[in-house]
C-alpha positions in Angstrom: 53.5 47.1 27.1 52.8 46.5 30.8 55.2 47.8 33.5 54.7 46.8 37.1 56.4 47.9 40.3 56.5 45.8 43.5 58.3 46.2 46.8 58.7 42.4 47.2 60.2 42.4 50.7 62.7 39.7 49.9 62.7 38.2 46.4 63.9 34.8 47.7 61.2 34.6 50.3 58.5 35.5 47.8 59.9 34.0 44.6 57.1 31.5 43.8 54.5 34.2 44.3 56.5 36.6 42.1 56.7 34.1 39.3 53.1 33.2 39.5 52.2 36.9 39.4 54.2 37.4 36.3 52.6 34.5 34.5 49.0 35.5 35.5 49.3 39.2 34.7 51.3 39.2 31.4 53.8 41.7 32.8 56.5 42.8 30.4 58.7 44.7 32.8 58.7 44.2 36.6 60.6 46.6 38.9 61.3 45.2 42.3 62.4 46.8 45.5 63.7 45.5 48.8 65.0 42.4 47.1 67.2 41.9 50.2 69.9 39.8 48.5 73.4 40.2 47.1 73.8 40.1 43.4 75.7 36.8 43.5 72.8 34.9 45.0 69.9 36.6 43.3 67.6 33.9 41.9 68.2 34.7 38.2 67.6 31.3 36.8 63.9 31.0 37.6 63.2 34.4 36.0 65.1 33.4 32.9 63.2 30.1 32.7 60.0 32.2 32.7 61.3 34.3 29.8 62.7 37.3 31.6 66.2 38.8 31.6 67.2 40.2 35.0 69.3 43.2 36.1 69.9 43.5 39.8 71.7 45.6 42.3 72.1 44.3 45.8 75.0 44.8 48.2 73.9 43.0 51.3 70.7 41.7 53.0 69.2 45.2 53.1 67.6 47.3 50.4 68.2 46.0 46.9 66.5 46.7 43.5 66.0 44.7 40.3 64.4 44.7 36.9 63.0 41.7 35.1 62.1 42.3 31.4 60.9 40.2 28.5 61.1 43.2 26.1 64.8 43.9 26.3 67.3 45.0 28.9 70.0 47.5 27.8 72.1 50.3 29.2 71.8 49.1 32.8 72.7 51.7 35.4 72.9 51.1 39.2 72.5 54.7 40.3 71.2 58.0 39.0 73.9 60.7 38.4 73.0 62.9 41.4 72.2 60.1 43.8 73.5 60.9 47.3 75.6 58.5 49.4 74.9 57.7 53.0 77.3 57.0 55.8 76.5 54.1 58.1 77.9 53.7 61.6 80.8 56.1 61.0 81.9 54.5 57.7 82.7 56.5 54.7 79.6 57.6 52.7 78.7 55.2 50.0 75.9 54.7 47.5 73.2 52.2 48.6 71.4 49.7 46.4 68.3 51.9 45.9 68.2 52.5 42.2 68.6 50.6 39.0 67.5 51.4 35.4 67.5 49.8 32.0 66.1 50.5 28.6 63.2 48.0 28.2 61.1 48.1 25.0 62.3 51.6 24.3 61.5 52.9 27.8 64.0 53.7 30.4 62.6 52.2 33.6 64.0 53.1 37.0 63.3 50.8 40.0 63.6 53.0 43.1 63.6 52.4 46.8 63.5 55.8 48.5 64.9 55.9 52.0 62.4 55.5 54.8 63.5 58.5 56.9 63.0 56.7 60.2 62.3 59.9 62.3 62.2 63.6 61.7 65.5 64.3 63.4 67.3 61.1 62.2 70.1 61.5 59.6 68.2 59.1 57.5 65.5 61.8 57.0 68.0 64.3 55.6 69.2 61.5 53.4 65.6 60.8 52.2 65.0 64.5 51.3 68.4 64.7 49.5 67.6 61.6 47.6 64.3 63.0 46.3 65.8 66.3 45.5 68.6 64.7 43.5 66.0 62.6 41.6 64.1 65.7 40.7 67.3 67.4 39.6 68.2 64.7 37.2 64.7 64.4 35.8 64.7 68.2 35.2 67.9 67.9 33.3 66.8 64.9 31.2 63.5 66.5 30.2 65.2 69.8 29.4 67.7 68.0 27.2 65.0 65.9 25.4 61.3 66.7 25.9 60.4 63.5 24.0 62.4 61.3 26.5 60.6 58.1 27.6 61.5 57.3 31.2 59.7 56.4 34.4 60.6 56.4 38.1 58.6 53.6 39.7 58.8 52.1 43.1 58.4 52.6 46.8 58.7 56.3 47.5 58.0 56.0 51.2 55.9 59.2 51.1 52.1 59.5 51.4 51.5 62.8 49.5 47.9 63.3 50.6 46.1 62.8 53.9 43.8 60.4 52.0 46.8 58.2 51.3 46.8 56.9 54.9 44.0 55.3 56.9 44.2 57.9 59.7 46.3 61.1 59.4 46.2 61.6 63.1 48.2 58.3 63.6 51.1 59.8 61.5 51.2 63.2 63.2 54.8 64.0 63.9 56.0 60.8 62.2 57.5 59.9 58.8 55.8 59.7 55.4 53.3 62.6 55.8 55.5 65.5 56.9 55.5 68.8 55.0 59.1 68.4 54.1 58.7 64.9 52.7 55.6 65.9 50.7 57.4 68.9 49.3 60.4 66.8 48.2 58.0 64.3 46.6 56.2 67.2 44.8 59.5 68.5 43.3 59.2 65.8 40.7 55.9 67.3 39.5 57.4 70.7 39.6 60.1 69.8 37.1 57.5 68.3 34.7 57.2 64.6 35.7 53.6 63.2 36.0 52.5 60.8 38.7 50.3 58.7 36.6 48.9 56.4 39.2 47.0 59.3 40.8 45.9 60.5 37.3 44.2 57.1 36.7 43.2 56.1 40.2 42.4 59.4 42.1 40.2 57.7 44.7 41.0 57.9 48.4 42.0 54.7 50.1 43.7 53.2 47.0 46.4 51.8 49.3 49.5 49.9 48.2 51.0 48.9 51.6 49.6 47.4 54.7 51.9 46.6 57.7 52.1 43.0 58.9 51.4 44.1 62.4 48.1 44.7 64.2 45.8 43.2 61.5 46.4 46.2 59.3 45.3 44.5 56.1 42.0 42.9 57.4 41.1 46.3 58.8 42.2 48.0 55.6 44.5 50.3 57.5 46.9 50.9 54.7 49.1 53.5 53.0 49.6 54.6 49.4 53.3 54.9 49.0 54.1 53.1 45.7 54.0 55.4 42.7 55.0 55.9 39.1 56.4 59.3 38.0 56.7 59.4 34.2 58.3 61.9 31.8 55.7 63.9 30.0 56.1 62.0 26.7 55.7 58.7 28.4 52.8 59.8 30.6 50.8 60.5 27.5 51.1 56.8 26.5 49.7 55.5 29.8 46.3 54.0 29.1 45.5 52.4 32.5 46.8 51.8 36.0 45.9 48.9 38.4 46.7 48.3 42.0 46.8 44.6 42.4 45.3 44.4 45.9 44.7 40.6 45.9 48.5 40.1 46.1 48.4 41.1 49.7 46.1 38.2 50.5 47.0 34.7 51.7 50.2 33.2 53.0 53.6 34.4 51.8 52.5 37.9 50.8 54.7 41.0 50.7 53.4 43.9 52.7 53.2 45.9 49.5 51.2 45.0 46.3 52.1 45.5 42.6 51.1 48.6 40.8 50.7 48.1 37.0 51.0 50.6 34.1 49.7 49.8 30.7 51.2 51.8 27.8 49.8 52.3 24.3 
C-alpha cells in the first residue's frame, strides 16, 4: 500500500495536478492539507471518478484537511481527542480544521496541518506547542493501550527539526519553525514511541519538501523540510520505502509543498 501526504495549498486551485499525480503514482491513500475549502464545495466528484472515496474537513477558506482513499474509508474522525481549540479575534475557542483520520486498508491515517506559530510571542505559537503536545499525549495513550496499533500522523508539521532541514539556519534565527521549543514539541512524538519514518529512509541533508513562492526559492533550492510521517512502532516496521516527489514543485500551478510517499509491505 502507498500512502502519500501533500499540503496542496488549495485543492480547487490544484485539482487537475492532484488527479494527475494520483494516476501517475499509484497512490492508495492521499492525505491533503490546506485544502482551503468548505466541506459543501469540496470537489468530491472528480476524486470519485478516479476511484477514490473522500473524507474532508473544512470550515472556511483557511486550513482544511482531507483524505482520498481507494482502499477503504471507515471510522472518520475530524479531530483527535486531546486536540486544543483556538480563539480568533475574541471569539470563543473552537476546534480548527487541522486533523482528519480514517481507517484505510487497515491503517488509521491522520492528515494533520500543525499550526504555523507566526512569531515566538504570538498566541498562535502557544497554540502550536499545545497542538503538538496533545498529539503526543494521544499517541502515547494509543500505543500503551495496543502496542500493535497501526496508525500514522502524516502532514505539514511546520517544524524543521534539524538545522540541515533549512537552507540557511541563520535566516531562521529568532523566527518560527526552528526554535528550541518547537523542536522539543515535535520530538515528544518520538519520546512516546512514534517513529518518524521519512528521516529513517531519507536521512540526507537538503531533502526539502517546501519552497516558498517568493524570491525564487525553488530555483535556488532554498527550501525547508517540514512535511513528515510519524508512525506507530508496528506500522513503522512495515515501511519499505519513502520518496519525496520533488518534481511536483516544478512548472505552472504547483503547490509550494511536494508529496511525500510511504510504501508499506
